[in-house]
C-alpha positions as CSV (number, residue, x, y, z in Angstrom):
1,M,109.7,-2.5,23.7
2,A,106.1,-3.6,24.6
3,V,103.3,-2.4,22.4
4,G,99.8,-3.2,23.4
5,V,96.5,-2.4,21.6
6,G,93.2,-3.4,23.1
7,G,89.5,-2.9,22.6
8,T,89.2,-0.5,25.6
9,S,92.9,-0.1,26.5
10,G,96.2,-1.5,25.4
11,R,97.5,-1.6,29.0
12,F,96.6,-5.2,29.6
13,P,98.3,-6.7,26.5
14,A,101.3,-4.5,27.0
15,D,101.5,-5.6,30.7
16,E,101.5,-9.3,29.6
17,I,104.2,-8.7,27.0
18,E,106.3,-7.0,29.6
19,K,105.9,-10.0,31.9
20,F,107.0,-12.3,29.1
21,F,110.0,-10.1,28.5
22,L,110.9,-10.2,32.2
23,Y,110.6,-14.0,32.4
24,N,113.0,-14.2,29.5
25,F,115.4,-11.5,30.8
26,I,114.5,-9.0,28.2
27,E,114.4,-5.4,29.3
28,T,111.4,-3.3,28.5
29,I,112.8,0.1,27.5
30,A,109.5,1.5,26.4
31,K,105.8,0.6,26.7
32,V,103.2,2.0,24.3
33,T,99.5,1.4,24.7
34,G,96.6,2.5,22.5
35,Q,92.9,1.7,22.0
36,G,92.3,-0.6,19.0
37,A,89.2,-2.0,17.5
38,A,87.7,-4.7,19.6
39,S,86.4,-7.7,17.5
40,C,82.9,-6.5,18.6
41,F,83.1,-3.8,15.9
42,S,83.3,-6.4,13.1
43,C,81.8,-9.6,14.5
44,G,78.4,-9.0,13.0
45,Y,76.6,-8.6,16.4
46,G,78.2,-5.4,17.6
47,E,75.0,-3.3,17.2
48,T,72.7,-5.7,19.0
49,C,75.0,-7.3,21.6
50,K,74.2,-6.0,25.1
51,V,77.6,-6.9,26.6
52,G,80.0,-5.9,23.8
53,V,82.5,-3.0,23.6
54,P,80.3,-0.8,21.3
55,A,77.4,-0.9,23.9
56,M,79.9,-0.4,26.7
57,L,81.5,2.7,25.1
58,Y,78.5,4.2,23.2
59,G,75.4,2.8,25.0
60,P,72.9,0.1,24.0
61,G,71.7,0.1,20.4
62,A,74.6,2.2,19.1
63,K,75.0,2.1,15.3
64,I,78.6,1.4,14.4
65,T,80.2,3.9,12.1
66,R,83.8,4.0,10.7
67,E,84.5,7.1,12.8
68,M,83.6,5.4,16.1
69,I,85.9,2.4,15.5
70,P,89.1,2.9,17.5
71,D,92.2,3.2,15.3
72,V,95.7,3.9,16.7
73,T,96.5,5.8,13.5
74,R,94.0,8.4,14.6
75,Q,95.6,8.7,18.1
76,P,98.5,11.1,17.6
77,D,99.8,10.7,21.1
78,V,100.0,6.9,20.6
79,M,101.7,7.2,17.3
80,Q,104.2,9.7,18.7
81,A,104.9,7.4,21.6
82,A,105.7,4.6,19.2
83,V,108.0,6.8,17.2
84,D,109.8,7.9,20.4
85,A,110.1,4.3,21.6
86,G,111.6,3.3,18.2
87,R,114.1,6.2,18.5
88,L,115.0,5.2,22.0
89,L,115.6,1.6,21.0
90,G,117.7,2.7,18.0
91,R,119.8,4.9,20.3
92,R,120.3,2.1,22.8
93,L,121.4,-0.3,20.1
94,R,123.8,2.2,18.5
95,Q,125.5,3.0,21.9
96,G,126.9,-0.5,22.4
97,H,124.0,-2.6,23.8
98,D,125.4,-5.2,26.2
99,R,123.0,-8.2,26.2
100,A,124.9,-10.0,28.9
101,A,124.7,-7.0,31.3
102,V,121.0,-6.6,30.5
103,T,120.4,-10.3,31.1
104,E,122.1,-10.2,34.5
105,R,120.2,-7.1,35.5
106,M,116.8,-8.6,34.4
107,Q,117.6,-11.9,36.1
108,A,118.4,-10.1,39.4
109,Q,115.1,-8.1,39.1
110,L,113.1,-11.3,38.5
111,M,114.8,-13.2,41.3
112,G,114.1,-10.3,43.6
113,M,110.4,-10.3,42.7
114,L,110.2,-14.0,43.2
115,G,111.9,-13.8,46.5
116,E,109.3,-11.2,47.7
117,S,106.5,-13.6,46.8
118,V,107.7,-16.5,49.0
């Protein structure tokens, strides 16, 4: 399971985790992404920085409030996706997870991808 949370989108960290899994023959059975609080919201310059996430999301000179700071716990769809992913993982493990078979499948997938790049 790859879970990514980022300042504007969690897609990028989750994609990197998924690549790491593949390189180590670990199957991604679910990927959950959400918008988290970029460090710009707490660095001390967030309200005056012209290139930070607060300015990008809310415009120049935005005054940072608690309500505007992204928080995955206030994103019900993300929280539900995480619960669903956990249930899926639990179900897979209870149904006789075969690590050797998964490793072979992931290795074949990786080798296929590497073969395409040559």
